[in-house]
OpenMM code with the backbone's topology and positions (N, CA, C; nanometers):
from openmm import Vec3, app, unit

residues = "MET ASP SER LYS PHE LYS ASN ALA PRO CYS LEU GLU CYS LYS ILE LEU PRO ILE CYS ASN GLY SER CYS SER GLN ASN ALA VAL GLU ASN LEU GLY THR GLU PHE CYS VAL HIS ASP PHE ASP GLU ALA LYS LYS LEU GLU VAL VAL ARG ASN LYS PHE LEU ASN THR ILE SER".split()
positions = [
    Vec3(-1.3475, 1.5660, 1.3865),
    Vec3(-1.2571, 1.4539, 1.4083),
    Vec3(-1.3351, 1.3271, 1.4420),
    Vec3(-1.4449, 1.3425, 1.5110),
    Vec3(-1.5218, 1.2260, 1.5535),
    Vec3(-1.5707, 1.1438, 1.4350),
    Vec3(-1.6137, 1.2110, 1.3288),
    Vec3(-1.6724, 1.1401, 1.2151),
    Vec3(-1.5723, 1.0489, 1.1448),
    Vec3(-1.4465, 1.0870, 1.1382),
    Vec3(-1.3506, 1.0069, 1.0642),
    Vec3(-1.3124, 0.8786, 1.1358),
    Vec3(-1.3352, 0.8704, 1.2646),
    Vec3(-1.3021, 0.7488, 1.3382),
    Vec3(-1.4230, 0.6588, 1.3617),
    Vec3(-1.5284, 0.6783, 1.2835),
    Vec3(-1.6452, 0.5908, 1.2892),
    Vec3(-1.6525, 0.4991, 1.1681),
    Vec3(-1.5553, 0.5053, 1.0799),
    Vec3(-1.5512, 0.4223, 0.9606),
    Vec3(-1.4872, 0.2882, 0.9972),
    Vec3(-1.5674, 0.1827, 0.9982),
    Vec3(-1.5202, 0.0504, 1.0425),
    Vec3(-1.3947, 0.0026, 0.9696),
    Vec3(-1.3857, 0.0149, 0.8378),
    Vec3(-1.2633, -0.0307, 0.7713),
    Vec3(-1.1373, 0.0401, 0.8224),
    Vec3(-1.1486, 0.1673, 0.8550),
    Vec3(-1.0325, 0.2394, 0.9083),
    Vec3(-0.9930, 0.1852, 1.0449),
    Vec3(-1.0912, 0.1596, 1.1278),
    Vec3(-1.0624, 0.1125, 1.2629),
    Vec3(-0.9974, -0.0242, 1.2626),
    Vec3(-1.0201, -0.1027, 1.1583),
    Vec3(-0.9619, -0.2360, 1.1482),
    Vec3(-0.8358, -0.2396, 1.0620),
    Vec3(-0.7975, -0.1266, 1.0055),
    Vec3(-0.6866, -0.1209, 0.9104),
    Vec3(-0.5515, -0.1189, 0.9803),
    Vec3(-0.4557, -0.1919, 0.9217),
    Vec3(-0.3226, -0.2008, 0.9815),
    Vec3(-0.2418, -0.0725, 0.9650),
    Vec3(-0.2808, 0.0159, 0.8737),
    Vec3(-0.2045, 0.1398, 0.8576),
    Vec3(-0.2750, 0.2619, 0.9168),
    Vec3(-0.3758, 0.2411, 0.9980),
    Vec3(-0.4469, 0.3536, 1.0596),
    Vec3(-0.3521, 0.4506, 1.1298),
    Vec3(-0.2520, 0.4038, 1.2039),
    Vec3(-0.1622, 0.5013, 1.2694),
    Vec3(-0.0847, 0.5884, 1.1707),
    Vec3(-0.0611, 0.5401, 1.0508),
    Vec3(0.0100, 0.6177, 0.9500),
    Vec3(-0.0874, 0.7047, 0.8708),
    Vec3(-0.1972, 0.6452, 0.8288),
    Vec3(-0.2966, 0.7136, 0.7457),
    Vec3(-0.3791, 0.8118, 0.8286),
    Vec3(-0.4028, 0.7776, 0.9522),
    Vec3(-0.4834, 0.8584, 1.0439),
    Vec3(-0.6287, 0.8691, 0.9991),
    Vec3(-0.6753, 0.7665, 0.9285),
    Vec3(-0.8164, 0.7616, 0.8926),
    Vec3(-0.8617, 0.8606, 0.7883),
    Vec3(-0.7719, 0.9082, 0.7070),
    Vec3(-0.8067, 1.0044, 0.6033),
    Vec3(-0.8385, 1.1387, 0.6659),
    Vec3(-0.9151, 1.2201, 0.5964),
    Vec3(-0.9499, 1.3518, 0.6501),
    Vec3(-1.0981, 1.3561, 0.6859),
    Vec3(-1.1331, 1.4514, 0.7664),
    Vec3(-1.2724, 1.4655, 0.8099),
    Vec3(-1.3657, 1.4915, 0.6923),
    Vec3(-1.3168, 1.5620, 0.5903),
    Vec3(-1.3997, 1.5905, 0.4728),
    Vec3(-1.4406, 1.4614, 0.4028),
    Vec3(-1.3460, 1.3676, 0.3854),
    Vec3(-1.3799, 1.2378, 0.3249),
    Vec3(-1.4841, 1.1658, 0.4088),
    Vec3(-1.4692, 1.1718, 0.5391),
    Vec3(-1.5639, 1.1048, 0.6279),
    Vec3(-1.7037, 1.1631, 0.6125),
    Vec3(-1.7141, 1.2937, 0.6053),
    Vec3(-1.8448, 1.3585, 0.5902),
    Vec3(-1.9051, 1.3260, 0.4538),
    Vec3(-1.8227, 1.3277, 0.3485),
    Vec3(-1.8730, 1.2993, 0.2145),
    Vec3(-1.9178, 1.1538, 0.1987),
    Vec3(-1.8620, 1.0645, 0.2785),
    Vec3(-1.8960, 0.9227, 0.2694),
    Vec3(-1.9757, 0.8742, 0.3896),
    Vec3(-2.0387, 0.9650, 0.4599),
    Vec3(-2.1152, 0.9314, 0.5794),
    Vec3(-2.2182, 0.8225, 0.5495),
    Vec3(-2.2158, 0.7190, 0.6301),
    Vec3(-2.3111, 0.6096, 0.6127),
    Vec3(-2.2611, 0.4989, 0.5218),
    Vec3(-2.1459, 0.5173, 0.4602),
    Vec3(-2.0888, 0.4127, 0.3753),
    Vec3(-1.9469, 0.3827, 0.4222),
    Vec3(-1.9053, 0.2603, 0.4029),
    Vec3(-1.7677, 0.2242, 0.4351),
    Vec3(-1.6799, 0.2656, 0.3185),
    Vec3(-1.5681, 0.3292, 0.3487),
    Vec3(-1.4793, 0.3759, 0.2427),
    Vec3(-1.3343, 0.3609, 0.2851),
    Vec3(-1.2482, 0.3675, 0.1872),
    Vec3(-1.1040, 0.3646, 0.2114),
    Vec3(-1.0399, 0.4588, 0.1106),
    Vec3(-0.9594, 0.5512, 0.1579),
    Vec3(-0.8941, 0.6443, 0.0669),
    Vec3(-0.7909, 0.5745, -0.0205),
    Vec3(-0.7601, 0.4510, 0.0130),
    Vec3(-0.6665, 0.3709, -0.0662),
    Vec3(-0.7415, 0.2635, -0.1455),
    Vec3(-0.8722, 0.2817, -0.1610),
    Vec3(-0.9573, 0.1924, -0.2414),
    Vec3(-0.9541, 0.0469, -0.1969),
    Vec3(-0.9305, 0.0251, -0.0679),
    Vec3(-0.9233, -0.1103, -0.0114),
    Vec3(-0.8149, -0.1936, -0.0808),
    Vec3(-0.7157, -0.1279, -0.1355),
    Vec3(-0.6083, -0.1920, -0.2109),
    Vec3(-0.4858, -0.2093, -0.1204),
    Vec3(-0.4549, -0.3332, -0.0872),
    Vec3(-0.3434, -0.3607, 0.0035),
    Vec3(-0.2102, -0.3147, -0.0550),
    Vec3(-0.1933, -0.3213, -0.1851),
    Vec3(-0.0690, -0.2749, -0.2478),
    Vec3(-0.0522, -0.1239, -0.2282),
    Vec3(-0.1606, -0.0492, -0.2407),
    Vec3(-0.1539, 0.0953, -0.2180),
    Vec3(-0.1207, 0.1248, -0.0718),
    Vec3(-0.1769, 0.0459, 0.0180),
    Vec3(-0.1475, 0.0654, 0.1608),
    Vec3(-0.0011, 0.0373, 0.1897),
    Vec3(0.0539, -0.0674, 0.1301),
    Vec3(0.1956, -0.0972, 0.1494),
    Vec3(0.2837, 0.0130, 0.0927),
    Vec3(0.2406, 0.0742, -0.0152),
    Vec3(0.3146, 0.1860, -0.0733),
    Vec3(0.3162, 0.3051, 0.0224),
    Vec3(0.2062, 0.3280, 0.0929),
    Vec3(0.2007, 0.4346, 0.1927),
    Vec3(0.3033, 0.4074, 0.3021),
    Vec3(0.3092, 0.2831, 0.3484),
    Vec3(0.4055, 0.2449, 0.4523),
    Vec3(0.5481, 0.2624, 0.4008),
    Vec3(0.5725, 0.2164, 0.2793),
    Vec3(0.7063, 0.2279, 0.2193),
    Vec3(0.7481, 0.3741, 0.2083),
    Vec3(0.6603, 0.4589, 0.1587),
    Vec3(0.6927, 0.6002, 0.1439),
    Vec3(0.7171, 0.6674, 0.2790),
    Vec3(0.6382, 0.6320, 0.3770),
    Vec3(0.6567, 0.6871, 0.5110),
    Vec3(0.7931, 0.6476, 0.5657),
    Vec3(0.8300, 0.5218, 0.5464),
    Vec3(0.9594, 0.4720, 0.5923),
    Vec3(1.0722, 0.5465, 0.5217),
    Vec3(1.0638, 0.5588, 0.3899),
    Vec3(1.1689, 0.6251, 0.3132),
    Vec3(1.1810, 0.7734, 0.3530),
    Vec3(1.0691, 0.8381, 0.3763),
    Vec3(1.0732, 0.9779, 0.4209),
    Vec3(1.1343, 0.9923, 0.5597),
    Vec3(1.1133, 0.8928, 0.6423),
    Vec3(1.1666, 0.8949, 0.7782),
    Vec3(1.3177, 0.8788, 0.7799),
    Vec3(1.3691, 0.7925, 0.6933),
    Vec3(1.5133, 0.7666, 0.6961),
    Vec3(1.5940, 0.8639, 0.6106),
    Vec3(1.5274, 0.9458, 0.5318),
    Vec3(1.6037, 1.0385, 0.4470),
    Vec3(1.6182, 1.1751, 0.5087),
] * unit.nanometer
topology = app.Topology()
chain = topology.addChain("A")
for resn in residues:
    res = topology.addResidue(resn, chain)
    for name in ("N", "CA", "C"):
        topology.addAtom(name, app.Element.getBySymbol(name[0]), res)
């Protein structure tokens, strides 16, 4: 768990509470590099928020 919360882009991301910083496997595979499971794409991040909202209300 520790490794996934050392990725600077995740720590600064507005959807971290929803995304939870990806999985530990992604963090280990990308150790030493900054990465985003949403490809740093704000539209993809908004889609994650939208889907979470829709799943919550349904």
